[in-house]
C-alpha positions as CSV (number, residue, x, y, z in Angstrom):
1,M,21.6,35.2,8.4
2,P,21.0,33.0,11.5
3,S,21.4,29.3,11.5
4,L,19.3,26.8,13.4
5,K,22.3,26.2,15.7
6,Y,22.2,30.0,16.5
7,L,18.5,30.0,17.0
8,D,18.9,27.1,19.4
9,D,20.9,29.3,21.7
10,I,18.2,31.9,21.9
11,P,15.8,31.1,24.9
12,I,12.1,31.1,24.3
13,Q,11.5,33.8,26.8
14,R,13.1,36.3,24.4
15,V,10.2,35.8,22.0
16,S,7.6,38.6,22.1
17,G,4.4,37.2,23.7
18,L,6.1,34.1,25.2
19,S,8.1,35.7,28.1
20,G,7.4,35.2,31.7
21,A,5.1,32.4,32.8
22,R,4.3,31.3,29.3
23,G,8.0,30.9,28.3
24,K,8.7,29.1,31.5
25,A,5.8,26.7,30.9
26,L,7.0,26.0,27.3
27,A,10.6,25.5,28.4
28,G,9.3,22.9,30.9
29,A,7.5,21.1,28.1
30,G,10.7,20.9,26.0
31,I,10.3,24.1,23.9
32,D,13.1,26.2,25.4
33,S,14.6,27.8,22.4
34,V,13.5,29.7,19.2
35,R,14.7,26.6,17.2
36,D,12.3,24.4,19.2
37,L,9.5,26.8,18.7
38,L,10.0,26.8,14.9
39,F,9.9,23.0,15.0
40,H,6.5,23.1,16.8
41,F,4.6,22.5,13.5
42,P,0.9,23.0,13.0
43,R,-1.2,19.8,13.6
44,R,-3.7,20.7,10.9
45,Y,-4.8,23.6,8.7
46,I,-8.1,25.3,8.0
47,D,-8.5,26.4,4.4
48,R,-10.6,29.6,4.7
49,S,-11.4,29.5,1.0
50,R,-13.4,26.4,1.9
51,I,-15.1,27.7,5.0
52,E,-18.9,27.8,4.7
53,P,-20.8,31.0,5.8
54,V,-23.0,30.4,8.8
55,A,-26.1,31.6,6.8
56,Q,-25.5,28.9,4.1
57,L,-24.5,25.9,6.3
58,P,-25.7,22.6,4.8
59,V,-27.8,20.6,7.4
60,G,-26.6,17.2,8.1
61,E,-23.0,17.6,6.8
62,E,-19.6,17.9,8.6
63,V,-18.3,21.4,8.1
64,T,-15.8,23.9,9.6
65,V,-16.9,27.5,10.4
66,I,-14.9,30.4,11.8
67,A,-16.9,32.8,13.9
68,E,-16.7,35.1,16.9
69,V,-18.0,34.1,20.3
70,L,-21.0,36.2,21.4
71,S,-21.8,34.4,24.6
72,V,-20.8,31.3,26.5
73,S,-22.6,29.8,29.5
74,T,-22.7,26.5,31.5
75,R,-25.7,25.1,33.4
76,R,-26.6,21.9,35.1
77,P,-30.1,20.7,34.1
78,R,-30.0,17.7,36.3
79,A,-27.6,15.8,38.5
80,R,-24.4,14.5,36.8
81,L,-25.2,16.5,33.6
82,T,-23.5,19.7,32.6
83,M,-24.5,21.6,29.5
84,T,-22.3,24.3,28.0
85,E,-23.7,26.5,25.3
86,A,-22.1,29.1,23.1
87,R,-23.5,31.6,20.6
88,L,-21.3,32.6,17.7
89,T,-21.5,34.7,14.5
90,D,-19.5,35.2,11.4
91,G,-21.4,38.3,10.3
92,T,-23.8,36.3,8.0
93,G,-25.7,34.6,10.8
94,T,-25.5,33.0,14.2
95,I,-24.9,29.4,15.3
96,K,-25.2,27.7,18.7
97,A,-22.7,25.1,19.9
98,V,-23.7,22.7,22.7
99,W,-21.4,20.4,24.7
100,F,-22.5,17.9,27.4
101,N,-20.2,17.3,30.3
102,Q,-17.5,19.4,28.9
103,A,-17.4,22.4,31.2
104,F,-13.8,23.1,30.2
105,R,-15.3,24.5,26.9
106,A,-16.5,27.6,28.8
107,R,-13.0,28.2,30.1
108,Q,-11.6,27.5,26.6
109,M,-13.5,30.3,24.9
110,S,-14.1,33.9,25.9
111,V,-16.5,36.5,24.6
112,G,-14.9,38.1,21.5
113,A,-12.6,35.2,20.7
114,E,-12.4,34.0,17.1
115,V,-12.7,30.2,17.0
116,A,-13.0,27.4,14.4
117,L,-15.8,24.9,15.0
118,S,-15.8,21.6,13.2
119,G,-18.8,19.3,13.4
120,K,-22.2,18.2,12.0
121,V,-24.7,21.0,11.3
122,E,-28.2,20.5,12.8
123,R,-31.5,22.5,13.0
124,F,-33.1,22.5,16.4
125,R,-36.2,24.6,17.1
126,G,-35.5,26.8,14.2
127,T,-31.8,27.4,15.3
128,T,-28.7,26.3,13.5
129,Q,-26.5,24.4,15.9
130,M,-23.6,21.8,16.3
131,K,-23.5,19.2,19.1
132,S,-20.0,18.6,20.6
133,P,-18.0,20.2,17.8
134,D,-14.3,20.3,17.9
135,V,-12.9,23.8,18.8
136,D,-9.7,25.6,17.9
137,V,-9.2,29.0,19.3
138,L,-7.8,31.2,16.6
139,S,-7.5,34.5,18.6
140,S,-8.3,35.8,22.0
141,S,-10.3,38.8,20.8
142,S,-12.0,40.0,17.7
143,T,-9.4,42.6,17.1
144,E,-6.6,40.0,16.7
145,G,-7.5,38.8,13.2
146,L,-5.1,36.2,11.6
147,K,-2.7,37.6,8.9
148,T,-2.1,34.3,7.2
149,G,-4.1,34.6,4.0
150,R,-6.5,32.0,3.2
151,V,-5.0,29.1,5.3
152,V,-5.2,29.1,9.1
153,P,-2.6,27.0,10.9
154,I,-3.7,25.2,14.0
155,H,-0.6,24.7,16.3
156,P,-0.8,22.1,19.1
157,N,-1.3,23.5,22.6
158,A,1.8,23.0,24.8
159,A,2.0,23.2,28.7
160,K,-1.4,24.9,28.9
161,V,-0.2,27.6,26.5
162,G,-2.9,28.0,23.9
163,S,-2.6,27.6,20.2
164,G,-3.2,31.3,19.6
165,W,-0.3,32.4,21.9
166,I,2.0,29.8,20.2
167,R,1.0,31.0,16.8
168,R,1.7,34.6,17.5
169,G,5.0,33.7,19.2
170,I,6.1,31.8,16.0
171,W,4.9,34.8,13.9
172,N,7.1,37.1,15.9
173,A,10.1,34.6,16.0
174,L,10.0,34.3,12.2
175,K,10.0,38.1,11.7
176,R,13.2,38.3,13.7
177,A,14.9,35.1,12.6
178,R,14.4,35.1,8.9
179,P,16.1,34.7,6.5
180,I,17.3,31.5,8.0
181,E,20.6,30.1,6.7
182,D,20.4,27.1,4.3
183,P,23.3,24.6,4.8
184,V,22.3,22.5,1.7
185,P,24.2,23.6,-1.3
186,A,22.2,25.7,-3.7
187,G,22.9,23.2,-6.5
188,I,21.3,20.3,-4.6
189,V,18.3,22.5,-3.7
190,S,17.8,23.4,-7.3
191,R,18.4,19.8,-8.7
192,R,16.0,18.3,-6.1
193,K,13.5,21.0,-6.9
194,L,13.3,21.9,-3.2
195,A,12.0,25.0,-1.4
196,S,14.7,26.9,0.5
197,R,14.9,26.3,4.2
198,N,13.9,29.9,4.8
199,D,10.7,29.6,2.7
200,A,9.9,26.2,4.1
201,F,9.7,27.4,7.7
202,G,7.6,30.4,6.6
203,S,5.2,28.2,4.6
204,I,4.8,25.4,7.1
205,H,3.6,27.8,9.7
206,F,1.8,30.5,7.7
207,P,1.1,29.2,4.1
208,D,-0.9,31.1,1.5
209,S,-2.3,27.8,0.1
210,M,-2.4,24.1,0.9
211,K,0.0,23.7,-2.0
212,D,2.6,25.7,-0.1
213,V,2.2,23.3,2.8
214,A,3.1,20.3,0.7
215,I,6.2,22.0,-0.7
216,A,7.3,23.1,2.8
217,R,6.8,19.7,4.2
218,R,8.8,18.0,1.4
219,R,11.8,20.3,2.2
220,L,11.7,19.6,5.9
221,I,11.4,15.9,5.4
222,F,14.4,16.1,3.1
223,D,16.3,17.9,6.0
224,E,15.4,15.2,8.4
225,F,16.9,12.5,6.1
226,F,19.9,14.9,5.3
227,R,20.8,15.2,9.0
228,L,20.4,11.4,9.5
229,E,22.6,10.5,6.4
230,T,25.2,13.1,7.4
231,A,25.4,11.6,11.0
232,L,25.7,8.1,9.5
233,A,28.4,9.2,7.1
234,L,30.3,10.9,10.0
235,N,30.1,7.8,12.1
236,K,31.4,5.7,9.3
237,R,34.3,8.1,8.7
238,L,35.2,8.0,12.4
239,R,35.1,4.2,12.3
240,E,37.4,4.2,9.3
241,E,39.8,6.5,11.1
242,N,39.7,5.0,14.5
243,Q,39.2,1.2,14.1
244,V,41.3,-1.3,12.4
245,G,39.8,-4.4,10.7
246,I,41.1,-7.5,8.9
247,V,42.8,-6.9,5.6
248,H,41.6,-9.8,3.4
249,G,43.0,-11.0,0.2
250,P,44.5,-10.9,-2.3
251,S,43.4,-14.2,-3.8
252,L,39.9,-14.8,-5.1
253,K,40.4,-18.4,-6.4
254,L,37.9,-19.9,-4.0
255,S,35.2,-17.4,-4.8
256,D,35.9,-17.6,-8.6
257,R,35.7,-21.4,-8.5
258,F,32.4,-21.2,-6.6
259,I,31.0,-18.7,-9.2
260,S,32.3,-20.6,-12.2
261,G,30.6,-23.8,-10.9
262,L,27.2,-22.3,-10.7
263,P,24.7,-23.5,-13.3
264,Y,24.0,-19.9,-14.4
265,H,25.8,-16.6,-15.0
266,L,25.7,-13.8,-12.4
267,T,24.0,-10.7,-13.3
268,D,25.9,-7.4,-13.7
269,A,24.3,-6.2,-10.5
270,Q,25.6,-9.3,-8.5
271,R,29.1,-8.9,-10.0
272,R,29.1,-5.2,-8.9
273,A,27.9,-6.0,-5.4
274,I,30.6,-8.7,-5.0
275,A,33.3,-6.3,-6.3
276,D,32.1,-3.6,-3.8
277,V,32.2,-6.0,-0.9
278,V,35.5,-7.5,-1.8
279,G,37.0,-4.1,-2.3
280,D,36.0,-3.1,1.3
281,M,37.3,-6.3,2.7
282,A,40.7,-5.7,1.2
283,T,41.1,-2.5,3.2
284,S,42.0,-2.1,6.9
285,Y,38.8,-0.6,8.2
286,P,35.9,-2.8,9.3
287,M,33.4,-3.3,6.5
288,Q,29.6,-2.8,7.1
289,R,27.5,-3.2,4.1
290,L,23.8,-3.8,3.3
291,I,22.9,-6.0,0.4
292,Q,19.5,-5.2,-1.0
293,G,17.4,-6.9,-3.5
294,E,14.1,-8.6,-4.2
295,V,13.3,-12.1,-3.1
296,G,15.0,-14.5,-5.5
297,S,17.4,-11.8,-6.8
298,G,20.5,-13.7,-5.7
299,K,21.6,-11.9,-2.5
300,T,22.8,-15.2,-1.0
301,V,25.2,-15.9,-3.8
302,V,26.7,-12.5,-3.2
303,A,27.1,-13.2,0.4
304,V,28.6,-16.7,-0.2
305,A,31.2,-15.3,-2.6
306,A,32.2,-12.8,0.0
307,L,32.4,-15.4,2.7
308,L,34.7,-17.6,0.5
309,Y,37.0,-14.6,0.1
310,A,37.5,-14.5,3.8
311,V,37.7,-18.3,4.1
312,E,40.5,-18.4,1.5
313,G,42.5,-16.0,3.7
314,G,42.3,-18.4,6.6
315,Y,39.4,-17.0,8.5
316,Q,36.1,-18.5,9.7
317,T,32.9,-16.9,8.8
318,A,29.3,-16.9,10.2
319,V,25.8,-16.5,8.9
320,M,23.3,-15.5,11.5
321,A,19.5,-15.7,10.8
322,P,16.7,-14.5,13.1
323,T,14.8,-17.9,13.1
324,E,15.7,-21.5,13.2
325,V,13.7,-22.2,10.0
326,L,15.5,-19.5,8.1
327,A,18.9,-20.8,9.4
328,V,18.2,-24.3,8.2
329,Q,17.0,-22.9,4.8
330,H,20.3,-21.1,4.5
331,F,22.4,-24.1,5.5
332,L,20.6,-26.4,3.0
333,G,20.6,-23.7,0.2
334,I,24.3,-22.9,0.6
335,S,25.1,-26.6,0.8
336,D,23.3,-27.1,-2.5
337,L,25.3,-24.3,-4.1
338,F,28.6,-25.9,-2.9
339,D,27.4,-29.3,-4.4
340,Q,26.8,-27.6,-7.7
341,S,30.3,-26.1,-7.7
342,N,31.8,-29.4,-6.5
343,M,33.1,-27.8,-3.2
344,T,31.4,-30.1,-0.7
345,P,33.9,-32.3,1.3
346,P,33.5,-36.1,1.4
347,D,31.5,-37.3,4.3
348,M,33.9,-38.2,7.1
349,G,31.1,-39.9,9.1
350,P,31.9,-41.8,12.3
351,D,35.5,-42.5,11.2
352,A,36.4,-38.9,11.9
353,S,37.1,-39.8,15.5
354,L,39.6,-42.5,14.3
355,G,41.8,-40.0,12.6
356,M,40.8,-40.9,9.1
357,D,40.0,-37.3,8.0
358,S,43.4,-37.0,6.4
359,L,42.3,-39.6,3.8
360,F,39.8,-37.1,2.6
361,G,41.6,-33.9,3.1
362,D,41.4,-31.0,0.6
363,T,43.8,-30.9,-2.3
364,P,45.2,-27.7,-3.7
365,D,43.4,-28.3,-7.0
366,E,40.1,-29.2,-5.5
367,P,39.4,-27.1,-2.4
368,T,36.3,-27.8,-0.4
369,V,34.5,-25.8,2.2
370,R,33.5,-27.2,5.6
371,M,30.2,-25.8,6.8
372,A,28.1,-26.4,9.9
373,L,24.6,-25.5,11.2
374,L,24.1,-24.6,14.9
375,T,20.7,-23.5,16.3
376,G,18.9,-24.0,19.5
377,S,17.7,-27.5,18.6
378,Q,19.7,-28.6,15.5
379,A,23.4,-29.2,14.8
380,M,24.9,-30.7,11.6
381,T,27.7,-30.3,9.1
382,N,28.2,-30.9,5.4
383,F,31.3,-33.1,5.9
384,D,30.5,-35.3,8.9
385,S,27.1,-36.9,9.3
386,G,28.0,-38.2,12.8
387,A,28.9,-34.8,14.3
388,G,26.6,-33.4,16.9
389,R,26.7,-30.1,18.9
390,P,29.7,-31.0,21.2
391,E,31.8,-32.0,18.2
392,I,30.8,-28.9,16.2
393,L,31.7,-26.7,19.1
394,E,35.1,-28.4,19.4
395,M,35.8,-28.1,15.7
396,L,34.7,-24.5,15.6
397,A,37.1,-23.6,18.4
398,R,39.9,-25.4,16.6
399,G,39.2,-23.7,13.4
400,D,38.1,-26.8,11.5
401,I,34.9,-25.2,10.3
402,D,35.0,-22.6,7.6
403,I,31.3,-21.3,7.6
404,I,28.9,-21.7,10.5
405,V,25.2,-20.9,10.0
406,G,22.9,-20.4,12.9
407,T,20.6,-18.3,15.0
408,H,21.2,-16.5,18.3
409,A,22.9,-19.7,19.4
410,L,26.0,-18.4,17.7
411,I,26.5,-15.7,20.4
412,Q,26.1,-18.0,23.4
413,D,29.0,-18.1,25.9
414,T,29.7,-21.8,24.9
415,V,30.5,-20.9,21.3
416,E,34.1,-20.0,20.6
417,F,35.7,-19.1,17.3
418,A,39.3,-19.7,16.4
419,T,39.6,-16.9,13.8
420,L,36.3,-15.3,13.0
421,G,36.8,-12.9,10.1
422,M,33.4,-12.1,8.7
423,A,29.8,-12.2,9.8
424,V,26.7,-12.0,7.7
425,F,23.2,-11.1,9.2
426,D,20.1,-12.0,7.3
427,E,17.2,-9.6,8.0
428,Q,19.4,-7.7,10.4
429,H,16.5,-5.5,11.4
430,R,15.1,-8.5,13.4
431,F,18.2,-8.4,15.6
432,G,19.0,-6.1,18.4
433,A,22.0,-3.8,18.0
434,E,23.6,-5.5,21.1
435,Q,23.2,-8.9,19.5
436,R,24.9,-7.8,16.3
437,N,27.7,-6.1,18.3
438,V,28.4,-9.3,20.3
439,L,29.1,-11.3,17.2
440,R,30.9,-8.4,15.5
441,Q,33.3,-8.1,18.5
């Protein structure tokens, strides 16, 4: 039973009908193995059960017909105008197709080819016709009828290799490759009500009905996510094995005091999220977690509780927001939470430079948290109304600031941390990976 990895090692030239020049052209377009060919999915399908006979085509409506080419010609009625005409039949009647300045249509179709025409039906001088219909060549001669039941797959052309040749190549490849190995455990396939990988590849290319297409597509989409999640899990495991992070803990007194001082009780979901984050922070591998929740669900409280866990261990923390407005909102919002929990330091004001901060230092029974804001145009703290950007940068480098909230300004060369132990990114999808890595490092 071949796997996709095995099929990826079989060159496209070994597929019947796609050897020689066709195989070389497909390989140049990135389809150089049987696996690549099987992932060249149809761009659309034509349901033959809904195809109108030519003799019964409704005038003025958009329809699709499948017919055999009887003749095709190109003429130039006047300068800068080329007219291509084709006569076709499906056995019940004939129809004429007309294209203007599309001479390639004559090269696209040959007498005897089976094609699908999609367009608006007209009557012109007693003849049924379509103007500038879309064309899909289904076979190169009338003896090459499709063996796909009631649904015709239309595969995209590739490297000037027509849809018909590609479809026949996929048909031949599937005959040799199936059954295809399924790496997903049977229990998961059954529990998720998925088609097998073998059935999915058969039905996505040659379905018996449009329902089969939907079932096959669902399984193949599942496989895409399965591969992605597997790769992410593998990367996480490698980080856990190869990187060493900060072991925080074991005290949670600061976080507990913050939570107990809030004017409301945390939800069970918030408590579970805090427990998960703190559990990770107590291990030796670098934590990376995503906190998800609706607007107003209390994600900030969860983040602050985790920040305080790091602060209690003697580390500085950072909150990075994508915009200055959002950074200011976070600073003010977290400051308000600290006020409610009685964790805001007294304002040192301008006397800080006179060495009077010791008069207002933290006491073991009433710990407070020093926080600052740093953006491109704003700088402030919750403990010194007289501090500006230079003072904040100095205090940050000395380790006198516990939590710094800011924008991209936090990763400028002028910003130095004494002991940065945790970083929180709000709306991290709005940051580049390189920007996140700078602060993480």
